[in-house]
N, C-alpha and C positions, 0 to 999 in steps of 0.2 A: 846368685849374681843379679844387679840391675843396669840393667840400659836403658838408659834415657832418652827419648825422641822428641825434637819439634817440627812438628810439619810446617808449612810454609805459610807466611803471609797471607792473608787473602784480604781487599778492604770490603766493608761492605759499608754502604753509603743510605743515612735516612733524612729525606728531605721533609722538613714539616709543611710544605704547602701545595694543597690541590691543585693549584694554580698555575703549576710549573708546565711550562711547555718539553715534549720530549729534547726537543734539541738544546735547548737551557739547562734541562736536568743532565744529561751526558754530560758535559761540557764542564760541569760543576762536579759530577764524579770524577773525569778524568783529570781535571785539575786538583782536587785530595787526593786522588791515589798519587799523582806523578811526587807529589810536596811530600806525603808520608815517606813515602821510600826514598825520599833524598834527603831525609831527615837521620833516617834508621843507621848508627852505627855498623861499620864490616868490623865480624867476630868471624875468625879460623875455623871455631869449632862450629857454625851454623851453615847446616845446607839450605841453599833456596831453591827450591822446584817448583815451576811456573803453574805446573798445573794440579799444584797439592790447597790444601785452604788450612794449614797449618803451620807450624815451625817443628821439627824435629833435629833434638840437639843429641849430638853422639855423650855415650857413656863415658865418665871423666877418670874413670875406673878401669884402666888397660889390661890386657888378658896376659897371665902372667905364664909361668911355664908350670903352676900349681894347678890352673885351669885346666883339668882333665877331662871335664865334660862342657865343650861350652856350648851356646845357643846356636846353632845354627839355621833358624829359621828366618827369611827376609819381614822384618816383621811389621816394615813400611809400608806393605801391601795390603794388610789387616783390614779389613773394614770395620773400624771404631765402632759405629754405629752399633753395631752388634754386641758389643763389650759391655759387662755391669761397670760402672761408674761407683768407681771408689770415693770421689768428692769431687766439686764445681766451689774455685775459688774466685769473686772476680775482684781484679786489683785494677793498679795504674798499671800504663804498660810502662815496660822494662828493660824496652828495646832502642831508648830514644834516647837516652844520654842525659834528660832530663825528667824531672814529674809533673805532669800535665792535667788536673784535674777536668779534664775534658777527655782525654785518651781512654781508656781503660782497656781491658782484656780478661778473658775469662780462662783459666787453666783445670781442667777439665785431668783427672788419671782413673786412668784405666785398667781393671785386673786382667791378666791374659796367661794363658799357660802356653808358654814358647817350646817348642821342639828342641832338643838337646842333640851333640854328637852322639850318646849312647841310645838315640829313640827314645827316652824318656822327655817327657815333660815336666820344664820349671815356670812356677809362677813369678812373672814377673809385673813391672806396672809400668802403663806406656802414657804419656804427658803428651795432651795435648792443647796449645795455645790458640786462641781466636781473637781477635782485634773484634770488640764490640763495634758498635753504628756510627760515625761521625757523626757528628749534628753539624746538619748547615740549613739554617733557618732563611728560607724564601719568601718574598710576599711577590706580587705584581700588581699594578692598578692601571686604571686607563683612566684617560681623559674623556670625562663624559658628555665633551663639546668637540670631541675628534679623537675618535674608536682608534686612530691610526697612531697616536701617540699613547705609548707603554713604557710607565717607568718601573726599575725594578729596585728591591731592597733587599742585603744577602748579609746574614749575620751568621759568621763561624767560629763560636765560641774557643774554639783550643787556639786561633791566635792571639789571644790575653796571656797565651803561657809564654811568649816571645817579649822577655822583661829586658833586652839589652837593643836600645834603638837601631845600632847597624848589625843588628843579626841578619846574617845573609838569608836567611831561609822568609825572615819575614819580611827584608826590602823586595827578594822574589815574588813574595806575592802580591807586595803592593806595586810593579812593576806591571802585571797583568790587569790588574786595574786600572793603569792610565791608558787615555786613548790618544794616539798622536795630534800634532798640529794637522787640520785638513788640508787635502790638496785642492779643493772643491772651490767653485766660487761662491763667494761670502751670500748667506740668505736673509739678511735683514728684514725687519717692517720697518724700522723706520732710525735709520742711521744718523740721520743729520739731528734731529731729535735726543737720541741718546749718546751722544758722542763725545760729550763731553761730562760725562756720570750724572748723579742728580743735583751737584753744585759744584761744578766745576772743581774736584780737587784734583784732578789732574794735570787741569792749564795751572793751579798751584802750586805744584810739584814740580813740576818743567821749568816755570819762571822762576822759584824759587831757589832749585837745587841746582837743574840743567840747566839754565838757561837758553833751553831749546837747539844745545846744540849734542844731544846723544839719540844715535841712531842705532837702530840693532842692539838695544839695551833687553832687559829680562823681569819680567813683573809677576808678583803674585798676589792674585784678587781671590781673599776669601770669602765666599758671603754674594757667589755670582749669579747666583740665582738663575736665569735664563742667558745667561751670555752677552745680551743685549741691552736689558733694560734698565738705565741707570748705573751702568756699567763704567766703574772709573776708567778700565783699561783699553778701551777701546780706543782711546785716543792718542795713547802712543803706541798701538799695533796699528793703526791708519795710517798716522801720521809721520811715525819715525820707524815703521817694520820692526819694532819689537815683536817678542814672543813670550812666553811666558808659561803660565800653569793656573789655572781656570780650578777654584774649589768651592762644589756644592754638593751637600748632603740629600739634599730633595730628590726624592725620585723622578717625579713629571717634571720638575723646574730644567734638574740636570739632561733629561730627554730632551728636550725641549733646546737647552744649549747645545747638544751635539747638532742639531739641524742648522742652527747658526754657521756653521764652519767656521770656528773662529781657528787661528793660524797659531796656537797657542794646544800647551798639553791641558786635558781634561783630565779629573778624576772626582768620583762621587764617592765621597766621605765626610766626616767632621776633623776638627782636630782636636786630638784628643788631650784631655788635660794633667796626664800622668805621663812617666817617660814611657809608657808599651802603651797595645793596643786596650781600649777598654770598651764595654758596651755602656751605654748610656742611658738615659730615660731622659727622650728630645720630643718637644711640644711645638708640633710643624706650625700651629695659631700663632701664640704668642710666649714668650717668655714671663713678661709683668701683666698684668688686669687694673685695673681699676678694683681700690679693694671696696669699693661702693656699690660697683654696676662690674661682676666679673666679665659679663660679654663686652665691656668696651679693652681694647685691646692698646696696651702702650707700648708694647714693643713688637718684632718682627719673632717669628719661630725660631728658638734654638734649645740647647740644653739646660734644664732642671735638675736639681739633684732629690726631688722627690716624685713618683709617679702620679698621673693627673688623667684625671678621664679622657683628658685631648692629646697625653703623648703618646707616644711608641718608641721602642728599644732601635738604637741605630749604633751601631760601630765605629768607634774613632781611630782613625790612625794618629800617630804623633807626630807633630811637623815636622822635627828634624829625619824621621824617618822616611817620608814622605818628599822632602828636599835629597835625601840620597839616593830614592829612587831614579830620580831625574838627573843623577851626576852632580848632586851639587852645585849649582850653578853661582856663578856670582848674581847676585841679586839685587838692583838696582831701586827699585821701590814694591814695595808690598801695601797692599790695601785690604785692612784688617777688620771686617765689621761683623764680628757672631753674635752679637747679642748678650756682653754681659760675661764671658770665659774668654778674652782677650790676653786680659794679665795672667792667667791660672795659666794659658796654652805657652804664652813666652815665658814663664820661668821653666818650660820644659827645655829651653835650648841651647845647647854647649854653644857659647856664645865666641871661643878660641878656634871652633872649628864650624864656622860658617861666614860668608861674606855678603853678608848682607847692607846695602850703602842706606836705605833711605826706605819708611814706612808709615802710612797714615793709620792711627787704630782711631777705631770709634770708644770713646771712652768714659763719656756720660752715665752708663750701665752700672761702669766698674763698682764692686761692693754690694754690689742686687741681688748675685747670685754665690759669687766664688769672693773667699775674704781676699780686702784690700781695694781700694778704694783710689782714685783717679790720681789724687797728690803722692799717693805710697807709689803707685805706679811710674809717674814722672821722675821721682828721685831712685827708683827700680831701674829707670832707663840712662838716663845718668850712671850710674856704677856698674851697667856693661860694657857703657860705651858712647852713648848716644847721647846728642844736646836737642836741646827741647826749643821748638822754633816755634814761640808766643804769636797767637792770633794767625798762623798763618793760613788758616780755613775761615774766610768770613762767610763764605756763599749759603744762603741758607733759602726755607721757603717755610710754606704755614703750615705743615706738618711737624717739619724740625722745628720751629718755635713751636708750637705745640708739645711735644715729646720732651722740649729740652737738650736735644740732641746736641753734643760737642764733639768733634774731630781734633787731635791733635798731630802734627808733623814731628816726626823726628830722625835725626838726620847722624852719621854716624861722626866721632870728633874731628877723624880724621880725611872727610870729606869736605874740600870748599864750598862750600855757597856762588851760585852765580854772581852774586856781589862781588863776592871776595876772591876770586878768580880774576872778575875784571880789571880789578886792584893791585893785582898782582906784577910786574912787569914781565917775569917768562909764564905762559900759558903753561896751564897744570891741567895735565889733563884726569880726566874721571875715570 
């Protein structure tokens, strides 16, 4: 007669950076442990014991009247480390309800002679299942000019196994990454200089779309850098009491941004070009370089398709998932400047499930990294319900002229422009 036992789960963790401080390491372990526990499906045939490190499953064959010599020994107390190992098998975890190449377990089968009612011993096989370490790749760096400024970067490969953008477990992970609006006083270096962004895009949007009438709106700024320098959303936050979401993947820039005490949510991530989390090659220095002189940068940092000497791996989250994690609010304006990945990211958006009124998108790099040029992008935006406001952003400077920078404004077709509302006898609400 065979009895199969599963001893309880235990989560072991592997952190791949010696730079992790103890408190950060413990937080990461706690987060991963709680997340994996929440994912495990309940099974009425599985016994969970807090002080065990395996899973014990009861035998599926019940004892019948013919079982005249049953095993009476409590095999749950046996020290498995002293038993003969029959086999070891590494496999994908079986307890999750889905397969994930980054979550594995080892099944170990032992041979044991168990005591029966007659006093004799009968050979049985005991099965132990151990979860292999969960990989968490963590790195930390300091600013050489300000050692108090520390930036961290975390990559958790198993997040990529969440294939649905609205997966509750994925949204729970993203929620933990989001910093709430600050309640402290602003800490800007030069608010007046940065109030209107690099070339007054927010002023253009206010004049063309909102007519200076919208207070308490909501923005998203992707590529927010340090949340002050040339920020396109400071204008709306300071002047009209808007809040929003600031998105920046670079560790030190993001850490510096938190010091500004913006009255908006902040998240350190890039936006995925797929409808699930993805690990990408990210060149912090420049996406595009001069073909003849590689030291000459023709863009800011961003996602690249192949590894480079200057690239490193970042984990990006889906735009829609991030939006859901903050409650899927009405978004009045998006500033999207992510160095050539704009079209690829926006194609992942389920437009019938979001409420986004307008957006400014950097378009001159489209087609240089991902498929789809500016003309194709404008046609796409029309197909999902947005009209292109030609020549909306005319502001420029020497660098933008050199790089050929173009930013285009798109407004959802059911949203009247400021001049259209003024020409309507009855006031139209935004």
